C-alpha positions as CSV (number, residue, x, y, z in Angstrom):
1,M,-32.0,-0.8,-12.6
2,A,-32.9,-0.3,-16.2
3,P,-30.1,-0.1,-18.8
4,G,-28.7,3.4,-19.1
5,T,-30.3,4.8,-15.9
6,E,-27.0,4.5,-14.0
7,V,-25.7,7.5,-15.9
8,L,-28.6,9.7,-15.0
9,P,-27.4,10.7,-11.5
10,L,-24.0,11.6,-12.9
11,T,-25.5,13.6,-15.7
12,C,-27.7,15.6,-13.2
13,L,-24.7,16.3,-11.0
14,M,-22.6,17.6,-14.0
15,L,-25.5,19.9,-15.1
16,L,-25.9,21.2,-11.5
17,L,-22.1,22.0,-11.3
18,L,-22.1,23.6,-14.8
19,C,-25.0,25.8,-13.9
20,R,-23.3,27.0,-10.7
21,A,-20.0,27.8,-12.4
22,P,-19.1,31.5,-12.6
23,G,-20.2,33.0,-15.9
24,A,-23.0,30.5,-16.5
25,G,-26.4,31.8,-17.3
26,A,-27.8,35.3,-16.8
27,Q,-26.6,35.4,-13.2
28,G,-23.0,35.0,-14.3
29,G,-22.3,38.7,-14.0
30,Q,-21.3,39.5,-17.5
31,D,-22.7,43.0,-17.1
32,F,-21.2,43.4,-13.6
33,K,-18.8,46.3,-13.3
34,L,-16.5,47.4,-10.4
35,H,-15.1,50.9,-10.6
36,Q,-12.2,52.0,-8.4
37,P,-11.4,55.4,-9.9
38,Q,-8.3,56.5,-8.0
39,D,-4.9,55.2,-9.1
40,K,-2.8,57.2,-6.6
41,V,-3.8,59.3,-3.6
42,S,-1.6,61.3,-1.1
43,V,-2.9,62.1,2.3
44,T,-1.4,64.0,5.3
45,V,-0.9,62.3,8.6
46,G,-3.9,62.7,10.9
47,K,-6.3,63.5,8.0
48,T,-9.1,61.4,6.6
49,L,-8.5,59.3,3.5
50,T,-11.4,58.5,1.1
51,L,-11.1,55.5,-1.2
52,G,-13.8,55.3,-3.9
53,C,-15.5,52.1,-5.2
54,T,-18.8,51.6,-7.0
55,V,-20.4,48.5,-8.5
56,S,-23.2,48.1,-11.1
57,G,-24.9,45.2,-12.9
58,S,-25.8,41.8,-11.6
59,S,-23.7,39.2,-10.0
60,E,-24.1,36.2,-7.7
61,P,-24.4,36.8,-4.0
62,G,-21.3,37.7,-2.1
63,P,-19.7,40.5,-0.2
64,V,-17.6,43.5,-1.4
65,K,-14.5,44.0,0.7
66,W,-11.5,46.4,0.9
67,L,-8.1,44.7,1.1
68,K,-4.8,46.3,1.8
69,G,-2.2,44.5,-0.4
70,W,-2.8,41.6,-2.7
71,G,-1.7,38.0,-2.4
72,S,-0.8,36.1,0.8
73,G,0.1,39.2,2.7
74,N,-3.2,41.0,2.2
75,R,-5.3,42.3,5.0
76,T,-9.1,42.9,5.1
77,I,-9.6,46.5,6.2
78,Y,-13.3,46.6,5.5
79,A,-16.1,44.0,5.2
80,E,-19.7,44.3,6.2
81,T,-19.1,42.0,9.1
82,V,-15.7,43.4,10.3
83,S,-13.6,46.5,9.7
84,A,-10.6,48.2,11.1
85,P,-11.4,50.6,13.9
86,R,-10.6,53.7,11.8
87,V,-12.5,52.6,8.7
88,T,-16.2,53.5,7.9
89,R,-18.4,53.2,4.9
90,A,-19.2,56.6,3.2
91,V,-22.8,55.4,2.4
92,N,-24.0,52.9,4.9
93,G,-26.3,50.1,3.5
94,S,-25.7,51.0,-0.2
95,N,-25.6,48.1,-2.6
96,T,-23.7,50.1,-5.2
97,D,-21.4,52.5,-3.4
98,F,-18.6,50.9,-1.3
99,T,-16.5,54.0,-0.8
100,I,-14.7,54.0,2.6
101,H,-13.1,56.6,4.9
102,I,-10.0,55.9,6.8
103,R,-9.7,58.5,9.6
104,D,-6.6,59.7,11.4
105,V,-4.2,58.4,8.7
106,Q,-0.8,57.1,10.0
107,P,2.5,56.3,8.2
108,E,1.6,52.5,8.4
109,D,-1.4,53.2,6.2
110,V,1.0,53.5,3.1
111,G,0.2,50.7,0.6
112,T,-2.1,49.6,-2.2
113,Y,-5.8,49.2,-1.4
114,Y,-8.2,47.0,-3.5
115,C,-11.9,47.0,-3.7
116,V,-12.9,43.3,-4.3
117,K,-16.2,41.7,-5.1
118,F,-16.5,38.1,-3.9
119,T,-19.0,35.3,-4.6
120,K,-19.8,32.3,-2.6
121,S,-18.2,28.9,-3.4
122,L,-20.1,25.7,-3.2
123,S,-18.5,25.1,0.3
124,G,-19.7,28.6,1.4
125,G,-16.4,30.4,1.4
126,D,-15.6,33.6,-0.4
127,V,-14.1,33.5,-3.9
128,V,-12.8,36.5,-5.8
129,F,-15.2,37.5,-8.6
130,R,-13.8,40.9,-9.6
131,R,-11.2,43.3,-8.1
132,G,-10.5,46.9,-8.7
133,T,-7.2,48.2,-10.2
134,G,-5.9,49.2,-6.8
135,T,-5.3,52.6,-5.3
136,E,-1.7,53.4,-4.2
137,V,-1.8,55.4,-1.0
138,S,1.2,57.6,0.1
139,V,1.2,59.4,3.5
140,L,2.6,62.8,3.8
141,G,4.1,64.4,6.9
142,E,2.7,67.5,8.6
143,W,4.4,69.8,6.0
144,G,3.5,67.8,2.9
145,I,6.8,65.9,2.8
146,P,6.5,62.1,2.3
147,E,6.9,60.3,5.7
148,Q,9.5,58.0,4.2
149,L,11.8,61.0,3.6
150,L,11.4,62.4,7.1
151,G,12.6,59.3,8.8
152,G,10.3,60.0,11.7
153,A,11.7,63.5,12.3
154,S,9.5,66.6,12.2
155,P,10.6,69.6,10.0
156,A,11.3,71.5,13.3
157,Q,13.7,68.8,14.3
158,P,15.9,67.9,11.3
159,S,16.9,64.2,11.0
160,G,20.5,65.1,10.1
161,L,20.1,64.2,6.4
162,C,21.2,67.7,5.4
163,S,23.6,68.6,8.2
164,G,27.0,69.8,7.1
């Protein structure tokens, strides 16, 4: 091997990794925007909840998903390949509108929902690229009273909170 050529493979590898790093080059997504417009939403039990999310600009390939919660306890409620039974896309097949509908809302739907754009890692897994600010969802009882205050009782059957 000629002097100095043993460094060439290492240099090529480093350049390849740098070009693939998030934010490198025109594909880095510097003009990418994810807009999750709702901060807080209240919905009545049994109704349909709509959560808005739109994206614009360029980014590397990867899915947009909806997560309930953030961190180790999060749950994917919508992805192109899988979604919760009551969750549907508002605009099927759109590359920019990822708004979802959750039908027949229940008390357990209370929580914070995040629209998240992922990119693919070198190993093929999903890596968070951008996430929305989150939408805090509260669920109201039949009469517009937050479910947490009803304690599972309906207004026609008082829970005993106000009994004298």
